[in-house]
N, C-alpha and C positions, 0 to 999 in steps of 0.2 A: 698824709691825703686827710682832708675832714668832708667827711659825709654829712647832710642832713636829711633823717628820714620824717616824713610827713606822711603819717598811716593812722588813723583811727581803730582799727581792730589790733586790741592788747598784744594778741597771740602774735601776729604777725610782726607786730612793730618790734617787740621783744625779740622772736627769732632773727628778723634783719640784723637787729643792731647785734646780738652777740655773734652772729655767722661774720658782718665785715669788721668788728672787733677782734675776730679769730685770726681774722687777714689781716692785721695789722692797721686797720682804718681808726680813725679818729672818729666818733658819731655823737651827735646829737639828733634827740627823737622830739617829734612834735606833734600832737595827737587829734588839733584842730588847724582848719587854713586858716584861722588869723594867727593862732602861734606861730603856725609855721612860717606865716610872710613874715611875723617879728624876727623869728629867729634866721631865716634868709640872709635880711637886712643888718643883723645886728652884730651874727657868726662870719659873715663870709665867707661861706662853706666852700670847696672846690667841686663839689655837686650838690646835686638834689634829687631825692629818689622821692616823689610828689604823688599819692594816689590820687585818685579822682573824686570818687565819693568819701568826701570831707564834710562833718555837719558845720552849717553854717556859711562858709565860706567854699567853695567846692576847687579842686586843684585847677582847672580852667582858670577862675577867678584869681586865684595867687599867684599861677603862670603871669596872667595878663597884667598883675598889680606889678610885679617884681619888673616886666619888662617896659612896662610906661615909667619906671622909675631908674631905668638904663641901667639896670641888673642882669648881667647877662651870664650867670654861672651857669652852667649846662643842666640841663631839668632829663631824667628819665621818668615819665608818667607812668604809672603801673593802675591798671583797672581789671576789674571783671567782666569790662564789656569788651569784645573783639569783632567790633562789627567797623568796616569801612570809615563808616561817618564818623564815631569816636575816634578814629586813630586822626581823621581829618583836621577835628576840633582842635584835638589836643596839639597838633604839630599848628596850627593856624593860632591856636591861641600863643605859641611860642615857645613850645617843648620839643628839644633836641631829638628825644628818640622815645618809643614806645615800647613796653613790655603788657602784656596780656595776661594775667593770671587767670590758672596757675601755672608758674614758670618755675625751671629747675634753676638751684642757687649756680651752678657753672656759668651758665646762662646769664642771670643778671650781674656777675663779677666782669665777666667778658664786654657787657655794655657799659658798663661803668668804665672800663678800662680803656673804652674805645672813644667815650664820650670825652673823659680828661684827658686824651690825648688830642681830640680836637679842639677842646677849647679853650687851649693856651699856647697857641699855635703849633711848631713842629714838636711832635710828641713822638718819640724814639721807644718802640717797645721794648728796649734793654737801654738802659742808664749808664753812660762811661765815664769816667775819667784816669787820665792816664790808664795805668794799669787795674784798675778797680774797674767793676760791672756788677750791676745789681738788676736784675730782671723782678721788675713790679709784680706779674703774674704768679711767679713759682715761691715768690719770696724770697731768691738764692743771691746772696752776694758771697763775688768770689775777687784777690786781689793776686794778680801776677799767676793766677791758676791755682791759687791757695782758697780753698770754700772757708768762709767765715759763718763763726757760730753766734750771729745775732740776737737779739728779743725782739719781740716783735716792735718795740718802742724805738732801738736802735737802727731798725730796719727804717720806719718812719720818720723818724729825724733824717736819716742820710738820705731817703728818697726825696726828701723836701727840699734838702740842702743841692743833691745832684740837678733837680727838675731846674735850681736857679742858678744854674753852674756860672759862674762870672760875675755874679752880684754879691754884695755882703746882704745875708739874711740877718735880722734881728731877732734876739733874743723873744722878744714879743710876740713877732711874727711866728717861731717855730713853736710857741705855747699857744696859740691861735690854729694853728693846724696840727700840732701834732700831740695835745691833751686835750679831753674832756671839756666841755664848757664849767660844770660844775667842780673841775681840780683847782685846788685852793692853794697851790702850791706857789712859787714866784720864778723867778729868772736862775736863781741855784738849782733847779730841778733841770733846767737845759744846759747848766755848766756841767752837771754829773753825768748828766748821760752823753755830751762831745766828751767829757773826758774819758769815760769807759768808748766809747765808739772809737775812738782815738789808739788807746791800748791796743784794741783787738785788730785794728788796721794797722797798724805799726807792730805787732807781735813779732814778726818774721824778721825784724831791722829795717823796715821801707821806709820811702821818706813821708814826712808828714804831706797830706793832703788836705789836711782841715785847717785852715788859716785863723787866727782870731786878729779880728779889726779892732783895734782897742776902744771903747766906748761906741762902738756900733754894733758888733755880732760876729758872725762867721763866713768864711765865703772858701767854696772849692777851688780848687787850683788845678790846672791841667798840668803845669810842672812844679810836680812836689818836691820840696828843700829836706 
């Protein structure tokens, strides 16, 4: 899951990025409204954490500009102002949710999970395929009741595939959503992660869940073979 954090306070931005990456999210950071707007358009994040008080172009303006461009990425607005009119302006500008500072980190994560479930249609709280189960909140994965020890990157790749179950996902899409924008590797990095993921998913002799579609990418199958 790719998150764009638009926050001009360096300590807050660093804290948010560190915490989200520790949870397995891929995080991009922008410190101004103009940079945030550009990254939102160019990197196609799954969700945006957008501060209101930004230099030059504030969060309301960024939000309106994205909606005017028909960019409907879910947006969680952050602000130090906790007044009804501020909430109303944020929602009227096109934001999907609102969180006043200071906030607790678990609450922020819950808001993000809620937004991503809403943002792309039906979004179950637990992702499944055949006997595989992934809980995005707890970052736990089981197969046939067996707990799997996956790295944060492996969980991120698996989650993206499960959220697009039944669709072929290209290596480029996985790179864009599961690696930071500054990552200099290529499709081979995806191949390595999928290979490691398959070994863990099939360690007890289970059938293959992740199929390779030659020349296109990978597909999660409901009927493993």
